[in-house]
Backbone as CSV, one residue per row, in Angstrom:
resi,resn,N_x,N_y,N_z,CA_x,CA_y,CA_z,C_x,C_y,C_z
1,UNK,135.579,96.295,85.437,134.691,96.239,84.267,134.270,97.654,83.881
2,UNK,134.112,97.865,82.602,133.780,99.191,82.089,132.329,99.248,81.632
3,UNK,131.740,100.431,81.798,130.372,100.694,81.344,130.379,101.962,80.511
4,UNK,129.386,102.116,79.658,129.285,103.294,78.790,128.026,104.071,79.151
5,UNK,128.179,105.389,79.212,127.059,106.283,79.515,126.844,107.206,78.326
6,UNK,125.636,107.163,77.740,125.346,107.976,76.557,124.551,109.242,76.881
7,UNK,124.499,109.587,78.162,123.723,110.753,78.577,122.352,110.395,79.096
8,UNK,121.902,109.184,78.785,120.596,108.724,79.256,120.671,107.373,79.966
9,UNK,121.450,106.445,79.403,121.463,105.072,79.881,122.891,104.594,80.088
10,UNK,123.074,103.769,81.093,124.370,103.134,81.332,124.265,101.660,80.967
11,UNK,125.167,101.235,80.071,125.161,99.851,79.617,126.548,99.246,79.744
12,UNK,126.554,97.934,79.892,127.795,97.176,79.933,127.731,96.090,78.874
13,UNK,128.905,95.603,78.484,128.957,94.508,77.531,128.617,93.182,78.186
14,UNK,128.896,92.109,77.453,128.513,90.786,77.933,129.181,90.421,79.247
15,UNK,130.358,91.016,79.519,131.013,90.702,80.786,130.228,91.225,81.990
16,UNK,129.349,92.210,81.734,128.541,92.762,82.814,127.475,91.817,83.316
17,UNK,127.130,90.790,82.521,126.070,89.876,82.941,126.429,89.120,84.221
18,UNK,127.723,89.040,84.507,128.131,88.381,85.749,127.597,89.132,86.958
19,UNK,127.480,90.471,86.853,126.929,91.257,87.954,125.470,90.890,88.217
20,UNK,124.746,90.619,87.143,123.348,90.218,87.287,123.257,88.811,87.879
21,UNK,124.045,87.917,87.345,123.944,86.519,87.765,124.413,86.316,89.200
22,UNK,125.431,87.063,89.605,125.984,86.875,90.949,125.259,87.685,92.018
23,UNK,124.883,88.925,91.670,124.357,89.830,92.709,123.076,90.554,92.325
24,UNK,122.499,90.214,91.186,121.199,90.777,90.828,121.214,92.220,90.383
25,UNK,122.343,92.707,89.876,122.396,94.083,89.378,121.877,94.142,87.943
26,UNK,121.132,95.216,87.621,120.779,95.528,86.246,119.725,94.647,85.622
27,UNK,119.476,94.920,84.342,118.528,94.152,83.538,119.269,93.604,82.318
28,UNK,119.279,92.271,82.149,120.002,91.683,81.010,119.395,92.119,79.677
29,UNK,120.244,92.357,78.712,119.850,92.629,77.333,120.584,91.655,76.423
30,UNK,120.209,91.650,75.159,120.783,90.677,74.227,122.304,90.750,74.180
31,UNK,122.844,91.969,74.214,124.281,92.123,74.072,124.974,92.600,75.350
32,UNK,124.306,92.488,76.481,124.964,92.924,77.702,124.017,93.179,78.852
33,UNK,124.246,94.293,79.586,123.502,94.595,80.802,123.197,96.083,80.855
34,UNK,121.949,96.410,81.200,121.554,97.811,81.383,121.405,98.086,82.869
35,UNK,122.043,99.164,83.335,122.018,99.522,84.748,121.162,100.758,84.974
36,UNK,120.447,100.778,86.090,119.763,102.003,86.498,120.801,102.985,87.022
37,UNK,120.499,104.287,87.053,121.454,105.252,87.599,121.896,104.920,89.020
38,UNK,120.962,104.465,89.862,121.314,104.140,91.245,122.284,102.966,91.288
39,UNK,122.012,101.943,90.453,122.898,100.778,90.434,124.295,101.156,89.961
40,UNK,124.336,101.934,88.878,125.635,102.310,88.316,126.452,103.122,89.312
41,UNK,125.826,104.086,89.943,126.555,104.938,90.881,127.039,104.121,92.083
42,UNK,126.216,103.216,92.551,126.617,102.378,93.679,127.806,101.489,93.302
43,UNK,127.775,100.922,92.100,128.864,100.054,91.666,130.162,100.829,91.458
44,UNK,130.044,102.070,90.982,131.243,102.913,90.869,131.807,103.194,92.254
45,UNK,130.920,103.530,93.188,131.360,103.823,94.550,132.044,102.622,95.188
46,UNK,131.572,101.420,94.856,132.176,100.196,95.380,133.364,99.723,94.544
47,UNK,133.714,100.530,93.542,134.850,100.233,92.654,134.689,98.900,91.934
48,UNK,133.426,98.601,91.570,133.137,97.386,90.807,133.151,97.649,89.306
49,UNK,132.836,98.897,88.902,132.840,99.251,87.491,133.470,100.625,87.316
50,UNK,133.771,100.945,86.061,134.252,102.277,85.676,133.387,102.781,84.534
51,UNK,133.187,104.089,84.502,132.514,104.739,83.372,133.502,105.760,82.814
52,UNK,134.170,105.462,81.693,135.179,106.372,81.139,134.636,107.785,80.957
53,UNK,135.440,108.753,81.405,135.051,110.154,81.297,134.292,110.665,82.498
54,UNK,133.986,109.769,83.449,133.217,110.169,84.625,133.850,109.597,85.881
55,UNK,133.825,110.401,86.937,134.140,109.916,88.278,132.825,109.735,89.029
56,UNK,132.923,109.195,90.241,131.718,109.086,91.072,131.089,110.464,91.256
57,UNK,131.923,111.481,91.548,131.407,112.825,91.825,130.703,113.420,90.613
58,UNK,131.341,113.328,89.451,130.755,113.977,88.262,129.487,113.254,87.819
59,UNK,129.471,111.933,87.942,128.262,111.201,87.541,127.130,111.444,88.531
60,UNK,127.484,111.554,89.812,126.472,111.881,90.824,125.850,113.244,90.505
61,UNK,126.695,114.214,90.166,126.190,115.546,89.817,125.303,115.481,88.579
62,UNK,125.664,114.630,87.622,124.874,114.477,86.393,123.473,113.951,86.716
63,UNK,123.416,112.895,87.505,122.124,112.286,87.829,121.291,113.168,88.750
64,UNK,121.959,113.993,89.558,121.242,114.797,90.550,120.465,115.950,89.939
65,UNK,120.534,116.103,88.626,119.641,117.061,87.967,118.187,116.590,88.074
66,UNK,118.003,115.280,88.335,116.660,114.744,88.599,116.318,115.066,90.062
67,UNK,115.214,115.750,90.330,114.928,116.259,91.690,114.917,115.194,92.779
68,UNK,114.534,113.970,92.439,114.395,112.943,93.483,115.570,111.973,93.523
69,UNK,116.607,112.231,92.701,117.657,111.211,92.600,118.436,111.036,93.896
70,UNK,118.783,112.117,94.564,119.597,112.028,95.784,118.977,111.060,96.779
71,UNK,117.705,111.273,97.126,117.102,110.415,98.141,116.910,108.987,97.618
72,UNK,116.648,108.867,96.323,116.489,107.543,95.742,117.793,106.752,95.851
73,UNK,118.911,107.400,95.555,120.207,106.722,95.655,120.524,106.355,97.096
74,UNK,120.236,107.249,98.039,120.523,106.966,99.445,119.758,105.744,99.941
75,UNK,118.500,105.622,99.512,117.710,104.461,99.913,118.263,103.200,99.254
76,UNK,118.587,103.293,97.949,119.144,102.134,97.252,120.425,101.661,97.948
77,UNK,121.329,102.598,98.231,122.589,102.233,98.873,122.341,101.594,100.234
78,UNK,121.421,102.159,101.016,121.144,101.624,102.349,120.623,100.195,102.268
79,UNK,119.704,99.942,101.341,119.140,98.603,101.208,120.205,97.604,100.768
80,UNK,121.041,98.020,99.822,122.128,97.136,99.363,123.088,96.809,100.510
81,UNK,123.406,97.805,101.294,124.361,97.584,102.372,123.751,96.806,103.534
82,UNK,122.445,96.672,103.532,121.775,95.807,104.503,121.686,94.365,103.992
83,UNK,122.203,94.124,102.800,122.247,92.764,102.275,121.121,92.380,101.352
84,UNK,120.326,93.363,100.892,119.215,93.071,100.000,119.606,93.272,98.540
85,UNK,119.045,92.469,97.670,119.097,92.726,96.233,117.917,93.624,95.891
86,UNK,118.201,94.701,95.154,117.196,95.745,94.885,117.109,95.990,93.388
87,UNK,115.889,96.062,92.878,115.675,96.448,91.484,114.629,97.549,91.433
88,UNK,114.652,98.336,90.362,113.667,99.398,90.213,112.297,98.821,89.889
89,UNK,111.235,99.592,90.283,109.851,99.251,89.957,109.287,98.168,90.847
90,UNK,107.921,98.032,90.853,106.934,98.852,90.149,106.603,100.172,90.847
91,UNK,107.049,100.381,92.092,106.902,101.707,92.702,108.235,102.429,92.495
92,UNK,109.089,102.512,93.473,110.460,102.978,93.246,111.415,101.790,93.192
93,UNK,111.288,100.903,94.203,112.150,99.725,94.235,111.353,98.500,94.624
94,UNK,111.799,97.362,94.144,111.338,96.091,94.704,112.546,95.412,95.316
95,UNK,112.344,94.820,96.474,113.443,94.331,97.296,113.236,92.842,97.553
96,UNK,114.289,92.058,97.321,114.231,90.612,97.497,114.632,90.222,98.921
97,UNK,114.184,89.064,99.328,114.639,88.541,100.623,116.158,88.408,100.612
98,UNK,116.759,88.553,101.772,118.210,88.354,101.854,118.568,86.953,101.345
99,UNK,119.587,86.915,100.511,120.021,85.641,99.949,119.307,85.262,98.667
100,UNK,118.301,86.063,98.260,117.568,85.779,97.026,117.784,86.897,96.019
101,UNK,117.528,86.606,94.749,117.751,87.570,93.674,116.867,87.195,92.498
102,UNK,116.805,88.062,91.472,115.963,87.746,90.313,116.316,86.390,89.714
103,UNK,115.290,85.612,89.414,115.498,84.281,88.856,115.683,83.211,89.910
104,UNK,116.010,83.621,91.134,116.234,82.662,92.219,115.571,83.153,93.505
105,UNK,114.343,83.549,93.381,113.600,84.052,94.531,112.611,85.103,94.087
106,UNK,111.822,85.588,95.046,110.811,86.605,94.762,111.050,87.833,95.625
107,UNK,110.649,88.979,95.081,110.735,90.201,95.882,109.688,90.148,96.993
108,UNK,110.037,90.736,98.133,109.147,90.695,99.291,108.618,92.080,99.645
109,UNK,109.380,93.154,99.334,108.973,94.521,99.634,108.821,95.319,98.345
110,UNK,107.822,96.191,98.323,107.730,97.250,97.325,107.944,98.558,98.064
111,UNK,108.920,99.344,97.621,109.369,100.512,98.375,109.087,101.791,97.603
112,UNK,108.436,102.724,98.270,108.221,104.074,97.745,109.127,105.021,98.529
113,UNK,109.877,105.875,97.816,110.822,106.794,98.437,110.212,108.187,98.514
114,UNK,110.295,108.795,99.715,109.760,110.138,99.926,110.758,110.975,100.716
115,UNK,110.572,112.293,100.656,111.286,113.173,101.569,110.376,113.477,102.755
116,UNK,110.932,114.046,103.812,110.137,114.317,105.011,109.028,115.337,104.756
117,UNK,109.158,116.142,103.704,108.143,117.166,103.442,107.151,116.769,102.348
118,UNK,107.331,115.599,101.783,106.396,115.162,100.745,105.010,114.922,101.333
119,UNK,103.963,115.211,100.567,102.606,114.960,101.059,102.222,113.494,100.924
120,UNK,101.434,113.032,101.860,100.816,111.707,101.764,99.385,111.912,101.280
121,UNK,99.110,111.432,100.093,97.760,111.493,99.524,97.105,110.145,99.800
122,UNK,96.158,110.141,100.701,95.628,108.878,101.200,94.995,108.028,100.109
123,UNK,94.315,108.660,99.173,93.669,107.879,98.115,94.713,107.124,97.293
124,UNK,95.790,107.817,96.903,96.855,107.167,96.138,97.573,106.123,96.980
125,UNK,97.830,106.456,98.249,98.507,105.516,99.130,97.716,104.221,99.264
126,UNK,96.419,104.331,99.466,95.572,103.144,99.608,95.601,102.302,98.337
127,UNK,95.574,102.969,97.177,95.638,102.234,95.900,96.942,101.457,95.785
128,UNK,98.054,102.095,96.172,99.354,101.426,96.057,99.477,100.275,97.047
129,UNK,98.967,100.455,98.254,99.035,99.373,99.243,98.175,98.195,98.795
130,UNK,97.016,98.485,98.222,96.153,97.408,97.725,96.827,96.657,96.582
131,UNK,97.487,97.409,95.683,98.199,96.762,94.577,99.319,95.876,95.107
132,UNK,100.050,96.361,96.114,101.126,95.563,96.718,100.563,94.304,97.361
133,UNK,99.453,94.463,98.061,98.841,93.307,98.729,98.397,92.267,97.710
134,UNK,97.858,92.733,96.583,97.428,91.805,95.529,98.607,91.033,94.939
135,UNK,99.795,91.646,95.000,101.008,90.976,94.520,101.715,90.217,95.636
136,UNK,101.094,90.195,96.823,101.636,89.506,98.003,102.994,90.081,98.418
137,UNK,103.081,91.407,98.396,104.282,92.112,98.827,103.924,93.036,99.986
138,UNK,104.929,93.373,100.789,104.762,94.367,101.840,105.084,95.748,101.269
139,UNK,104.240,96.709,101.582,104.425,98.069,101.085,105.208,98.868,102.120
140,UNK,106.309,99.465,101.673,107.205,100.191,102.567,107.390,101.622,102.065
141,UNK,107.301,102.588,102.987,107.713,103.954,102.699,109.118,104.148,103.253
142,UNK,110.023,104.606,102.394,111.375,104.962,102.828,111.457,106.478,102.808
143,UNK,111.579,107.089,103.978,111.512,108.547,104.095,112.905,109.081,104.425
144,UNK,113.344,110.051,103.616,114.661,110.664,103.784,114.457,112.065,104.350
145,UNK,115.077,112.345,105.505,114.885,113.663,106.110,115.916,114.663,105.585
146,UNK,115.872,115.873,106.122,116.728,116.944,105.609,118.206,116.733,105.918
147,UNK,118.520,115.820,106.824,119.917,115.498,107.113,120.314,114.168,106.477
148,UNK,119.498,113.726,105.504,119.752,112.509,104.720,119.716,111.238,105.568
149,UNK,118.984,111.288,106.695,118.758,110.092,107.494,117.514,109.381,106.976
150,UNK,117.498,108.053,107.107,116.411,107.249,106.554,115.547,106.657,107.663
151,UNK,114.243,106.640,107.422,113.295,105.954,108.295,112.364,105.131,107.414
152,UNK,112.124,103.887,107.809,111.251,103.004,107.038,109.932,102.806,107.786
153,UNK,108.843,102.862,107.023,107.507,102.643,107.575,106.823,101.534,106.785
154,UNK,106.247,100.587,107.500,105.396,99.602,106.849,103.961,100.105,106.898
155,UNK,103.288,100.047,105.759,101.909,100.521,105.657,100.999,99.325,105.401
156,UNK,99.977,99.195,106.232,99.021,98.096,106.070,97.593,98.643,106.054
157,UNK,96.742,97.976,105.293,95.306,98.249,105.346,94.707,97.222,106.300
158,UNK,94.186,97.711,107.408,93.731,96.815,108.459,92.218,96.625,108.419
159,UNK,91.826,95.379,108.496,90.407,95.049,108.628,90.167,94.738,110.095
160,UNK,89.276,95.482,110.703,89.058,95.315,112.137,88.352,94.002,112.429
161,UNK,88.934,93.238,113.333,88.268,92.032,113.824,87.464,92.418,115.060
162,UNK,86.329,91.783,115.234,85.489,92.108,116.391,86.249,91.867,117.685
163,UNK,86.044,92.743,118.658,86.694,92.609,119.957,86.287,91.298,120.620
164,UNK,87.188,90.730,121.396,86.940,89.432,122.014,85.892,89.508,123.120
165,UNK,85.760,90.659,123.748,84.796,90.811,124.841,83.674,91.735,124.400
166,UNK,82.547,91.186,123.938,81.462,92.045,123.451,80.941,92.974,124.533
167,UNK,80.523,94.159,124.107,80.004,95.142,125.049,78.563,94.820,125.419
168,UNK,78.100,95.264,126.599,76.728,94.952,127.023,75.699,95.669,126.144
169,UNK,74.506,95.076,126.002,73.445,95.749,125.240,72.993,97.020,125.962
170,UNK,72.463,97.960,125.193,72.055,99.251,125.754,70.541,99.387,125.770
171,UNK,70.042,99.947,126.869,68.627,100.307,126.924,68.426,101.710,126.382
172,UNK,67.195,102.195,126.446,66.893,103.536,125.952,67.005,104.545,127.092
173,UNK,67.499,105.747,126.743,67.700,106.795,127.735,67.236,108.131,127.163
174,UNK,66.901,109.016,128.067,66.566,110.388,127.681,67.673,111.307,128.199
175,UNK,68.094,112.238,127.365,69.183,113.149,127.724,68.721,114.586,127.554
176,UNK,69.344,115.478,128.296,69.047,116.909,128.230,70.225,117.615,127.574
177,UNK,69.934,118.467,126.590,70.981,119.210,125.909,71.651,120.182,126.876
178,UNK,72.973,120.094,126.957,73.785,120.981,127.795,74.869,121.572,126.887
179,UNK,74.638,122.769,126.376,75.580,123.331,125.412,75.586,122.489,124.155
180,UNK,76.725,121.869,123.852,76.810,120.957,122.708,77.142,119.547,123.173
181,UNK,76.812,119.280,124.426,76.895,117.940,124.992,75.512,117.599,125.544
182,UNK,75.430,116.533,126.316,74.134,116.156,126.899,74.349,115.540,128.270
183,UNK,73.347,115.671,129.116,73.382,115.096,130.458,72.323,114.002,130.555
184,UNK,72.731,112.851,131.096,71.833,111.709,131.268,71.799,111.354,132.748
185,UNK,70.627,111.163,133.264,70.500,110.700,134.653,70.589,109.178,134.652
186,UNK,71.642,108.668,135.298,71.844,107.219,135.340,72.762,106.893,136.512
187,UNK,72.530,105.776,137.143,73.280,105.399,138.351,74.621,104.769,137.973
188,UNK,75.576,104.729,138.913,76.876,104.095,138.658,76.702,102.651,138.211
189,UNK,77.557,102.225,137.249,77.496,100.860,136.740,76.397,100.643,135.732
190,UNK,75.810,101.718,135.209,74.729,101.589,134.225,75.252,100.989,132.925
191,UNK,74.324,100.638,132.044,74.710,100.046,130.764,75.605,100.989,129.956
192,UNK,75.322,102.291,129.971,76.149,103.250,129.234,77.575,103.269,129.779
193,UNK,77.695,103.274,131.094,79.012,103.325,131.709,79.795,102.042,131.436
194,UNK,79.141,100.895,131.522,79.807,99.620,131.254,80.275,99.535,129.801
195,UNK,79.541,100.168,128.892,79.899,100.138,127.468,80.912,101.225,127.100
196,UNK,81.373,101.980,128.089,82.439,102.944,127.823,81.978,104.278,127.284
197,UNK,80.746,104.675,127.582,80.242,105.975,127.143,80.305,106.977,128.290
198,UNK,80.511,108.233,127.933,80.297,109.329,128.854,81.326,109.500,129.950
199,UNK,81.123,110.582,130.694,81.951,110.938,131.858,81.008,111.231,133.012
200,UNK,81.236,110.572,134.132,80.315,110.757,135.252,80.518,112.135,135.869
201,UNK,79.388,112.838,136.035,79.393,114.157,136.665,79.246,114.017,138.178
202,UNK,78.352,113.129,138.584,78.141,112.820,140.000,77.455,111.454,140.040
203,UNK,77.134,110.919,141.215,76.538,109.570,141.263,75.226,109.420,140.498
204,UNK,74.588,110.509,140.126,73.293,110.402,139.455,73.324,110.838,137.991
205,UNK,74.423,111.422,137.547,74.431,112.023,136.208,75.715,111.697,135.447
206,UNK,75.545,111.587,134.113,76.683,111.437,133.211,76.606,112.500,132.133
207,UNK,77.768,112.891,131.615,77.846,113.819,130.485,78.306,113.048,129.258
208,UNK,77.599,113.218,128.160,77.971,112.594,126.889,78.508,113.662,125.946
209,UNK,79.679,113.397,125.335,80.260,114.310,124.368,79.553,114.239,123.022
210,UNK,79.810,115.192,122.119,79.083,115.271,120.840,79.183,114.016,119.988
211,UNK,80.368,113.426,119.855,80.509,112.275,118.957,79.740,111.074,119.492
212,UNK,79.933,110.738,120.760,79.230,109.580,121.309,77.726,109.841,121.397
213,UNK,77.351,111.088,121.645,75.930,111.432,121.694,75.274,111.210,120.338
214,UNK,75.922,111.690,119.276,75.367,111.494,117.933,75.270,110.009,117.586
215,UNK,76.288,109.247,117.943,76.250,107.814,117.671,75.078,107.146,118.383
216,UNK,74.861,107.515,119.642,73.757,106.935,120.411,72.397,107.402,119.900
217,UNK,72.328,108.637,119.401,71.076,109.105,118.809,70.769,108.354,117.517
218,UNK,71.806,108.104,116.722,71.609,107.399,115.448,71.114,105.976,115.657
219,UNK,71.595,105.307,116.721,71.133,103.922,116.919,69.902,103.814,117.808
220,UNK,69.309,104.943,118.154,68.054,104.943,118.890,68.169,104.771,120.382
221,UNK,69.389,104.831,120.933,69.574,104.653,122.375,69.227,105.917,123.155
222,UNK,69.524,107.079,122.583,69.327,108.350,123.279,68.250,109.180,122.586
223,UNK,67.364,109.706,123.409,66.370,110.686,122.954,66.786,112.026,123.559
224,UNK,67.177,112.978,122.723,67.739,114.238,123.195,66.654,115.297,123.291
225,UNK,66.567,115.934,124.462,65.516,116.916,124.719,66.119,118.285,125.017
226,UNK,65.415,119.310,124.589,65.704,120.692,124.980,64.390,121.278,125.472
227,UNK,64.244,121.347,126.788,62.942,121.710,127.349,61.950,120.605,127.034
228,UNK,60.844,120.980,126.388,59.822,120.006,126.019,59.997,119.488,124.601
229,UNK,60.989,120.000,123.905,61.179,119.654,122.487,62.264,118.599,122.318
230,UNK,61.994,117.650,121.421,63.008,116.660,121.077,63.842,117.173,119.916
231,UNK,65.150,117.012,120.019,66.064,117.453,118.970,66.403,116.261,118.080
232,UNK,66.286,116.451,116.783,66.580,115.374,115.848,68.094,115.180,115.731
233,UNK,68.474,114.033,115.202,69.899,113.765,114.977,70.487,114.796,114.022
234,UNK,69.760,115.089,112.941,70.247,116.075,111.969,70.365,117.452,112.603
235,UNK,69.417,117.787,113.467,69.451,119.090,114.134,70.656,119.219,115.044
236,UNK,70.947,118.154,115.816,72.100,118.231,116.710,73.407,118.205,115.927
237,UNK,73.451,117.439,114.833,74.656,117.414,113.999,74.970,118.807,113.466
238,UNK,73.954,119.507,113.001,74.164,120.867,112.502,74.664,121.787,113.609
239,UNK,74.093,121.638,114.803,74.507,122.465,115.943,75.963,122.182,116.330
240,UNK,76.296,120.906,116.484,77.648,120.542,116.934,78.705,120.831,115.871
241,UNK,78.330,120.764,114.597,79.284,120.994,113.506,79.708,122.450,113.395
242,UNK,78.970,123.337,114.048,79.336,124.762,113.992,80.739,125.002,114.556
243,UNK,81.129,124.214,115.534,82.439,124.409,116.160,83.378,123.222,115.941
244,UNK,82.960,122.246,115.130,83.815,121.087,114.847,83.593,120.661,113.405
245,UNK,84.423,121.182,112.502,84.260,120.899,111.081,84.641,119.470,110.721
246,UNK,85.330,118.771,111.622,85.722,117.379,111.355,84.687,116.385,111.879
247,UNK,83.591,116.869,112.416,82.670,116.020,113.158,82.104,114.877,112.320
248,UNK,81.705,115.146,111.081,81.089,114.099,110.262,82.046,112.933,110.053
249,UNK,83.307,113.233,109.751,84.296,112.164,109.576,84.563,111.414,110.861
250,UNK,84.626,112.133,111.976,84.871,111.498,113.265,83.738,110.532,113.619
251,UNK,82.508,110.944,113.340,81.368,110.085,113.661,81.411,108.806,112.833
252,UNK,81.755,108.933,111.542,81.825,107.749,110.678,82.848,106.745,111.199
253,UNK,84.019,107.235,111.590,85.060,106.349,112.124,84.641,105.793,113.483
254,UNK,84.065,106.643,114.328,83.598,106.214,115.651,82.578,105.082,115.515
255,UNK,81.610,105.251,114.629,80.579,104.231,114.453,81.169,102.916,113.951
256,UNK,82.163,103.004,113.069,82.802,101.783,112.572,83.527,101.053,113.702
257,UNK,84.200,101.798,114.553,84.874,101.182,115.695,83.861,100.542,116.646
258,UNK,82.781,101.252,116.901,81.740,100.704,117.790,81.087,99.465,117.177
259,UNK,80.930,99.437,115.857,80.322,98.284,115.192,81.152,97.023,115.386
260,UNK,82.459,97.203,115.650,83.339,96.064,115.900,83.557,95.826,117.393
261,UNK,82.694,96.408,118.208,82.717,96.199,119.659,83.950,96.810,120.329
262,UNK,84.572,97.782,119.673,85.679,98.506,120.282,85.123,99.692,121.063
263,UNK,85.932,100.209,121.982,85.509,101.345,122.793,86.387,102.553,122.481
264,UNK,85.903,103.479,121.652,86.682,104.685,121.367,86.419,105.752,122.428
265,UNK,87.471,106.375,122.870,87.381,107.520,123.768,88.214,108.647,123.156
266,UNK,88.051,109.852,123.666,88.793,110.951,123.073,90.303,110.699,123.136
267,UNK,90.978,111.043,122.051,92.439,110.910,121.998,93.131,112.248,122.075
268,UNK,92.419,113.252,122.605,92.952,114.617,122.608,94.345,114.711,123.233
269,UNK,94.555,114.053,124.363,95.852,114.201,125.041,96.990,113.573,124.245
270,UNK,96.650,112.752,123.239,97.659,112.177,122.357,97.726,112.900,121.008
271,UNK,96.902,113.935,120.856,96.912,114.697,119.612,96.114,114.067,118.490
272,UNK,95.196,113.139,118.825,94.407,112.461,117.799,92.943,112.377,118.216
273,UNK,92.117,111.940,117.291,90.684,111.956,117.564,90.293,110.938,118.634
274,UNK,90.859,109.723,118.550,90.417,108.674,119.468,91.599,107.862,120.011
275,UNK,91.461,107.447,121.256,92.225,106.323,121.777,91.218,105.184,121.858
276,UNK,91.632,103.983,121.525,90.662,102.909,121.333,91.047,101.694,122.169
277,UNK,90.062,101.184,122.903,90.227,99.967,123.695,89.627,98.812,122.889
278,UNK,90.445,97.785,122.637,89.994,96.669,121.796,89.497,95.481,122.618
279,UNK,89.579,95.568,123.907,89.088,94.506,124.784,88.827,95.109,126.137
280,UNK,89.217,94.409,127.168,89.042,94.943,128.518,90.382,95.324,129.137
281,UNK,91.315,95.709,128.284,92.611,96.159,128.778,92.463,97.471,129.545
282,UNK,93.339,97.649,130.533,93.325,98.894,131.302,93.741,100.062,130.412
283,UNK,94.700,99.812,129.517,95.207,100.862,128.635,94.664,100.666,127.221
284,UNK,94.543,101.761,126.502,94.048,101.690,125.129,95.088,101.042,124.225
285,UNK,94.616,100.493,123.098,95.480,99.739,122.192,95.852,100.521,120.932
286,UNK,94.974,101.438,120.508,95.165,102.146,119.247,95.014,103.645,119.434
287,UNK,95.692,104.406,118.582,95.344,105.801,118.342,94.779,105.874,116.938
288,UNK,93.643,106.534,116.801,92.960,106.589,115.505,92.626,108.037,115.171
289,UNK,92.945,108.418,113.944,92.643,109.766,113.465,91.812,109.653,112.203
290,UNK,90.692,110.358,112.165,89.803,110.320,111.004,90.258,111.329,109.960
291,UNK,90.319,110.885,108.690,90.650,111.771,107.570,89.731,111.429,106.406
292,UNK,89.498,112.401,105.542,88.807,112.100,104.296,89.734,111.276,103.415
293,UNK,89.167,110.394,102.587,90.009,109.567,101.727,90.841,110.425,100.780
294,UNK,90.329,111.609,100.410,91.063,112.518,99.523,92.029,113.412,100.299
295,UNK,92.162,113.191,101.597,93.006,114.055,102.429,94.472,113.965,102.025
296,UNK,95.173,115.071,102.270,96.617,115.139,102.031,97.261,115.641,103.322
297,UNK,98.176,114.854,103.879,98.897,115.239,105.090,100.396,115.203,104.809
298,UNK,101.167,116.133,105.365,102.625,116.068,105.185,103.201,114.868,105.913
299,UNK,104.214,114.274,105.319,104.850,113.111,105.931,105.375,113.443,107.319
300,UNK,105.809,114.688,107.523,106.325,115.085,108.833,105.250,114.959,109.911
301,UNK,103.998,115.294,109.569,102.908,115.181,110.543,102.623,113.722,110.869
302,UNK,102.665,112.864,109.855,102.439,111.444,110.089,103.568,110.856,110.932
303,UNK,104.789,111.305,110.676,105.924,110.835,111.468,105.729,111.158,112.947
304,UNK,105.256,112.363,113.244,105.008,112.729,114.642,103.944,111.831,115.254
305,UNK,102.916,111.521,114.469,101.845,110.656,114.966,102.362,109.263,115.297
306,UNK,103.168,108.711,114.400,103.687,107.364,114.612,104.622,107.339,115.825
307,UNK,105.446,108.380,115.955,106.363,108.463,117.095,105.585,108.536,118.409
308,UNK,104.530,109.332,118.439,103.700,109.435,119.641,103.081,108.089,119.991
309,UNK,102.485,107.430,118.983,101.854,106.140,119.232,102.869,105.134,119.758
310,UNK,104.037,105.117,119.154,105.075,104.167,119.584,105.512,104.451,121.026
311,UNK,105.609,105.728,121.370,106.098,106.088,122.706,105.127,105.672,123.805
312,UNK,103.853,105.549,123.469,102.866,105.125,124.467,102.372,103.693,124.203
313,UNK,103.140,102.963,123.372,102.907,101.538,123.111,101.531,101.268,122.504
314,UNK,101.214,102.063,121.486,99.964,101.883,120.767,100.236,101.821,119.263
315,UNK,99.291,101.290,118.519,99.371,101.306,117.069,98.726,102.588,116.549
316,UNK,99.214,103.069,115.390,98.700,104.303,114.801,97.886,103.988,113.553
317,UNK,96.582,104.279,113.631,95.681,104.080,112.500,95.126,105.427,112.042
318,UNK,94.998,105.568,110.721,94.223,106.656,110.140,92.975,106.033,109.524
319,UNK,91.808,106.535,109.906,90.551,106.045,109.352,90.156,106.913,108.176
320,UNK,90.373,106.407,106.962,90.067,107.168,105.748,88.589,106.983,105.404
321,UNK,87.851,108.090,105.440,86.401,108.053,105.257,86.065,108.185,103.784
322,UNK,85.289,107.240,103.275,84.893,107.249,101.868,83.434,106.837,101.786
323,UNK,82.806,107.147,100.652,81.386,106.808,100.490,81.156,105.301,100.589
324,UNK,82.181,104.504,100.258,82.034,103.048,100.303,82.364,102.465,101.675
325,UNK,82.766,103.305,102.624,83.068,102.814,103.960,84.350,103.407,104.510
326,UNK,84.857,102.814,105.590,86.064,103.293,106.257,87.221,102.346,105.946
327,UNK,88.327,102.915,105.516,89.542,102.128,105.305,90.564,102.528,106.372
328,UNK,90.948,101.580,107.220,91.915,101.870,108.268,93.328,101.609,107.747
329,UNK,94.156,102.657,107.812,95.527,102.588,107.312,96.472,102.651,108.507
330,UNK,97.273,101.612,108.687,98.231,101.576,109.791,99.620,101.980,109.304
331,UNK,100.253,102.906,110.033,101.637,103.280,109.797,102.461,102.757,110.965
332,UNK,103.562,102.043,110.653,104.410,101.520,111.716,105.874,101.605,111.286
333,UNK,106.720,102.158,112.156,108.153,102.178,111.871,108.714,100.775,111.958
334,UNK,109.603,100.438,111.015,110.219,99.116,111.031,111.714,99.240,110.787
335,UNK,112.423,98.219,111.173,113.849,98.102,110.852,113.993,96.947,109.861
336,UNK,114.449,97.269,108.667,114.600,96.231,107.658,115.847,95.385,107.938
């Protein structure tokens, strides 16, 4: 079958409608079929159509004047060869369940195509995931690296469910400022220790780190003293923030996790803010990193985070901090 290219659009005559009806290619028009550049190039490569005056190579070169075309075509080809029917929009592609096509089924994935160096803008990402969820679709990032290899990530907005094993109630304690941490005199098995706070210094003392200390000061559990003077929450926040510019965001995410009866501990050895215990498991269940909702991170950095979480059998969450609350964004590698 032959198609015509006018420099902008590839169209086929009425005989092209069979491609749509049989395999979901293109968009039907009154007098034929309109193909996207990715569809047309794929069909030429599969020797299903011809475009007079063009070979696969020359047409590929023509379309590649668009900066994102190469990776877009690679993702389209990969999805097609996995047995999916793929159409453009509303993000980059919408993908139907295997065996289904337009008019005879619904799309299940909305796919955004990125390169490994593209930035992830959390505010935009959250908007797109919410839009996909409202359409009852799964939101997928298809990332093409510098060697043209593909990795797929499913992105979900997670609402934390309360932990199954509630933490014990806390009594009031007095702490002494030690640098930018605090020391509390408390015996082994105390309420603080059972609730997953602090690090025991000896049988009579515990050390509380800045984030957990601020959280406990905010809820009235800890009264922080320096000599005879009590230090306010705002005063300690200002002191601790001198050496930790991310502290305010970390506290917001920490408090949200604690509000759901989870136990956050430092995630430093995993390269993230928190490792999180969601019950009474011996090992933590999540890695969580706090970011501002307007934050921008390179996809390569997120890829490293997801790989680390997967290697230690944990889920990877980013806690996006906004004035309206915390939005937890989960990144997970998937095989389509």
